[in-house]
C-alpha positions in Angstrom: 74.8 148.5 93.5 74.6 150.6 96.7 71.9 150.6 99.9 71.8 152.7 101.6 69.3 153.1 105.0 67.9 156.4 104.6 65.3 156.3 107.7 65.5 156.6 111.5 65.3 152.7 112.0 67.8 149.8 111.5 66.6 148.0 107.6 66.4 144.3 105.8 68.6 145.2 102.8 67.2 142.4 99.8 69.7 141.8 97.4 68.4 138.7 95.6 70.7 138.6 92.6 67.2 139.1 90.5 67.6 142.9 90.5 68.9 142.9 87.0 68.1 140.1 84.6 70.5 139.9 81.8 70.4 137.7 78.1 72.2 136.7 75.8 70.6 135.7 72.5 67.1 135.9 74.2 68.4 133.6 76.7 68.4 134.2 80.9 72.1 134.3 81.9 73.3 133.0 85.3 73.5 135.2 88.0 76.2 135.7 91.1 75.9 137.6 94.4 78.3 139.3 96.3 77.1 142.1 99.2 80.8 143.1 101.4 80.0 143.6 105.1 76.6 141.5 105.2 76.8 137.8 106.1 74.0 136.1 104.0 71.8 134.8 105.3 72.2 135.5 109.0 72.5 139.5 108.8 70.3 141.2 106.6 69.9 144.4 109.0 71.6 148.2 108.2 71.2 150.7 110.7 70.2 154.5 109.6 72.7 155.9 107.4 75.2 153.2 107.0 75.2 152.1 103.1 76.1 148.8 102.2 77.9 147.8 98.9 77.0 144.9 96.4 78.2 143.6 92.5 76.3 141.3 90.6 77.8 139.5 88.6 76.7 136.9 85.2 78.3 133.8 83.3 78.1 134.8 79.5 77.0 132.7 76.7 79.7 134.5 74.7 82.0 137.0 74.6 80.4 138.8 71.4 76.7 138.4 71.7 74.8 142.0 72.8 73.9 141.3 76.2 69.9 142.6 77.2 69.9 143.4 80.5 66.2 144.8 82.6 66.6 145.9 85.4 63.9 145.5 87.9 62.2 143.7 85.7 60.2 142.2 88.8 58.5 145.0 89.6 57.6 147.3 87.1 55.5 150.5 86.0 51.9 150.0 84.9 53.0 150.6 81.1 55.8 147.7 81.9 57.9 149.5 80.1 59.6 152.1 83.4 61.6 149.6 85.1 60.8 150.6 88.6 64.1 152.2 89.4 63.1 154.8 86.9 65.6 153.7 84.3 64.4 152.3 80.4 64.6 149.0 79.8 65.7 147.2 78.3 69.7 148.4 78.2 71.4 146.5 75.3 75.5 145.9 76.1 78.6 145.1 73.9 80.5 142.3 75.8 83.3 143.8 73.1 84.1 146.5 75.0 84.3 145.9 78.4 
């Protein structure tokens, strides 16, 4: 994930690890988050024009069952089909192709 401050003022960055919910066989996967250059929780601001790279990782139940991902699951559209980020939900990933 990439966060970029496109405003004229410093902005707080909130990588919670909940931006993408992942499931295998209907069970939620444990997630972890890493944001390069951001010392959480002490510094959460980036200056105008700055970008911040972040990564989400998930602990799979197994390596064969497809992973169903819901992007922006906390803030969906009125129809609850389109994620806040404008991506269709859910998206399925076959772990054997990774």
